[in-house]
C-alpha positions as CSV (number, residue, x, y, z in Angstrom):
1,M,111.0,70.6,87.9
2,S,107.7,72.4,87.7
3,S,107.1,75.6,86.0
4,T,105.4,78.2,88.2
5,T,104.7,81.8,87.4
6,L,104.7,84.6,90.0
7,K,101.7,86.9,89.9
8,P,102.2,90.5,91.0
9,K,100.5,91.6,94.2
10,K,97.6,93.9,93.9
11,H,97.8,97.2,95.8
12,T,95.5,97.3,98.7
13,T,95.7,101.1,99.4
14,P,92.8,102.9,97.7
15,R,93.7,105.7,95.3
16,K,93.3,109.3,96.6
17,T,90.2,110.7,94.8
18,K,87.9,113.6,95.4
19,T,84.3,113.5,94.3
20,Q,84.0,117.1,93.4
21,Q,86.0,119.3,91.0
22,R,87.2,122.2,93.1
23,T,88.0,125.7,91.7
24,C,90.0,128.6,93.2
25,R,87.8,130.8,95.4
26,H,89.5,134.0,94.3
27,P,87.0,136.3,92.5
28,G,87.4,135.9,88.7
29,C,89.8,132.9,88.9
30,G,88.4,129.7,87.5
31,K,91.5,127.6,87.9
32,R,90.7,124.0,88.7
33,L,92.5,122.8,91.9
34,S,94.5,119.6,92.1
35,M,93.3,116.9,94.4
36,Y,96.6,117.2,96.1
37,N,96.1,120.9,96.9
38,P,94.5,121.1,100.4
39,H,93.9,124.9,100.1
40,E,90.9,126.7,98.7
41,F,93.0,128.9,96.4
42,C,95.2,128.1,93.5
43,F,99.0,128.5,93.9
44,L,99.1,132.0,92.6
45,H,96.3,133.4,94.7
46,F,97.4,131.5,97.8
47,R,100.8,133.1,97.6
48,Q,99.1,136.6,97.3
49,L,97.0,135.8,100.4
50,V,100.0,134.7,102.5
51,S,102.2,137.7,101.4
52,A,99.3,140.1,102.3
53,D,99.1,138.6,105.8
54,Y,102.8,139.1,106.4
55,R,102.6,142.7,105.4
56,Y,100.4,143.5,108.4
57,L,102.8,141.9,111.0
């Protein structure tokens, strides 16, 4: 009986990376945005922007 070891498979999907560090576009806010956040604003200021849009409907 031969002794064989199994090697784990390497992942072929590249990691999700961004080349630039993005910050919130709201004036005076320097919050760094996560690479998973597709918006131009941080969570707090994006919510303010969305709620302001709904006020005018």
